[in-house]
N, C-alpha and C positions, 0 to 999 in steps of 0.2 A: 634437461628439458626446461624451457622457460615458462614460468607461470604467467598465464594470461589474466590481467586485472579486469575486474568487472565493476559495474556500478549497479546499485539497487535503487529502483524508484518506488517509493511508498506512495500509493495512490488510493484515493477514495472513489468508489464507484457510486455515483449519485443517480437515483431514479425517483420518479414522482410517486410510484407505488412500491413500498418496501417489500411487499410479497412477491414482486416480480424478480427480485434478486435471487430467489431460490431457483429460478429457471436457468441461471447462468452457470457455466463451468469454466475451468481454466483454458480449455481448448478454444472455446468461443471468444474469450477475451483476447487470447493470443492472436487468433485469426483477424479479429477486428483491428487490433493494433498494427499487425503486419500489413493489412490492406490499406489502412490509413497512411502509414509511412510510405508505402508504394505510391499511393495517389498524390501525396504532398511532395515527396522527394524523388520520385521517379525510380528508374532502374538502380541507380546508385544506392538509394535508401533501402530499396527492397533487398539488394544483395547484402548490405551490411546487417540488415535486420534478420536475414536468414542464417547468419553465422552462428551465434551463440545466444540468441534472444530466447527467453523463456519466461513463463509465469511460474514463479516459485511457490506462491501461496495465494489462495483466494478464499476469503471467508464470505460465504453467501449470506450469512445473517447480518454482518456488519457492513459489508461492501468494501472491505480492505483488501488491496491487491499489492503483492510484491512482484515487480518486474525486474528481471536480471538481464543485463545487456553488456556488451564489451565497453570498456572505458572510453575508447576512441569514438564511439557512435551514440552515446547516451543522449547527447544534445539533439540529434535527429529524432529520436523517439520521443523525447521530452517535448520538442516543439510540435510534434504531430498529435499529441494527446488532446488538445482542445478541439480538434476537428472530428473527433469521434462523437457521433450523435446517437448511435444505436449499436447494439450487439445482437447478432442473430444466432440463435441456438435451436436446432431441431425445427426449423421452419418458422419459429416465432421470433419476431423482432421486439427487442426490449429497448425502448428509448431511454438513453442515459448519457452521461458524460463522465469523463475521468478527471479528477482534480488531483494533481501531483502535490503531495504534502511535504515530501522530503526526498533528497537524493543522498545516498550514503555509500561508503566503500564496502561495508559489510552488512549482513542481515542484522547483526547484533546492534549496530548503531541505529538502524531503522526501527528495531524493536524498542530501544530506549526512547527514541523520539516519539513513537506511538504511545508509549505509556505516559510521557509528559503531555502529549496532545490530548489524550483521553481524560487525564486529570484536569486540564484546563477546561475542557468541554463540560465536565461534571460540575466544576466550580461556577461556570456560567449558568448551568441549569438550576443551581441551588436557589437563587433569588426568585426564580419563576415558579417554584413549588407552591401549591395552594394549601396543602394540608401538612400537618406535622409528620404524618406517616410517610408522605412522599419525601419530605426533607430528611427523615431518618434513613430511608432507603438510599438516597443520593449520598449522604454522608458515609454510609456503610460501603458504597461503591467506591468512593474516594479513598477510603482507608485500605481497600483491597487492591488498589493500583500500586503495585510495587514489583520490581524485577529482582528476584532473589535467586542466587546461584549457589548450589550445594558445593561446598569446598571440603577439604580434608579436616580443617579445623573448625568448621561450622558454616555459617551463612555469611554471604557477602552482599551488601547493599549496592545499588548502582552508583551511589555517591563515592564509595570507596574504590570501585574498580577503575582502572585506567581507561582513557578514551582511545578508541581505535583511530587509525589513520584515515582521514577523509579524502586525501588526495590520491 
């Protein structure tokens, strides 16, 4: 059997009111993306999107979403993401938009990128802190940003591990 290659889109779900993120679930995001792909790319896009498209991970607190799709149609989904203006869940419309941060061949490469991205965001926040207590909390958060993998011989840092195939 031939292995079907996938692409993972790491997206950020942006809303004006962060408390509205808790109203969303992976089914609602999946249906919003499918409907938008069908609207933008027609029946062809809808058919490709229905094959193996799924939402692998949704963090309702941070708004991070991992979308998995077949390798041959990730560009259709990627190009339709800017046209999502709201996600409807249980009769409530949440106005939002999806910002694609990274496209990777594996979930692991997306996780590594997310750690680097979060570290950069925390470094940007550091000069904006008003008190020393805030600065201490941000520094502590920066130090906690690491991807550690349990190995037989101990721990392995992300710098020591080999990069995954992106193509």
